[in-house]
N, C-alpha and C positions, 0 to 999 in steps of 0.2 A: 927835390921832386921825386916821388916814387914812381917807378915804372914796373908794371906787372905784365909778364909775357904769358900768353895762352899756351898751355901744354899741348893743345891739339893743332895749333897752327902758329904762324909767326906774328900774330896780332899782338901789339903792345898797347896796354891800357894804362891810364893814369891813376886808377884806383881799383881796389878789390871789387867794389860794387859794379863798376863799369865792366870789369872782367866777367863777373857773374852774369850780367845782362848779355854780354857778347856770347858767352857759352850757351845760354838759354836760347838765343835767337839764331845762332849760326850752327850749333853742333848738336842740338837736341830736337827731337821730333814731337815733344810734348805740346799739346794744345789744350790747356786747361779752361779756356773760355769757349763755351758751347752755345750755339744758337738754339733758342727755344722753339724755333719754327721749322728747323730742318736738322740734319745730322752733321752739319759743318762745325769744325772746331778751329780755334785761333790761338795764337801765342800771346796776344795781349788784348785788352779791353777795347782799344781804339779800333783795331782791325775787326773785331766782332761788331762794334757799333756801325762801322761802315758797311759791313755785310748785311746787317739787319735792315738797313735802308733799302737794299735791293728787294726786300719782300713787300715793300710799300706798293699797293696796287695803283695808286694815282701817280701821275707825273708831277712831282712836287717842284721841279725846276724847269724853267723854259727860257729859251734864248730871247733876249730883248731887242735883237736886230730886226728891224721892220721887214716883214715878209718871210722871215726864216721859218718859223713854226717848229723848230727843234725843241723837244721836251725830253726829260730824263728823270729817273727816280733818284739819282744821286747828284750831289754837287760836283763830285769828282768828274763824272761823265760830262756834265755841262762845261766844266773848265777845259776838259780835253777837246770838246767841240769848239770852244772859243779859240783854242790854239790852232786847230786844224782849219777852221773856216776863215 
């Protein structure tokens, strides 16, 4: 088994590709994924996708607990609500 150590910290990765991803996410400030609705930039497509959901004007997600009435624009916020409530 190969182990590759990051030159910038003590992180040990099991492959060169995972080391490259580690360096991109932990040690670089580059954000190549840009929102077309505002000036925000993100390190990966998933984070950009989650951000774009926040621009949705309607509340796409609502709590199914009777009498609650909580709504949110993102599934993540609804899940956080479920954990808290």
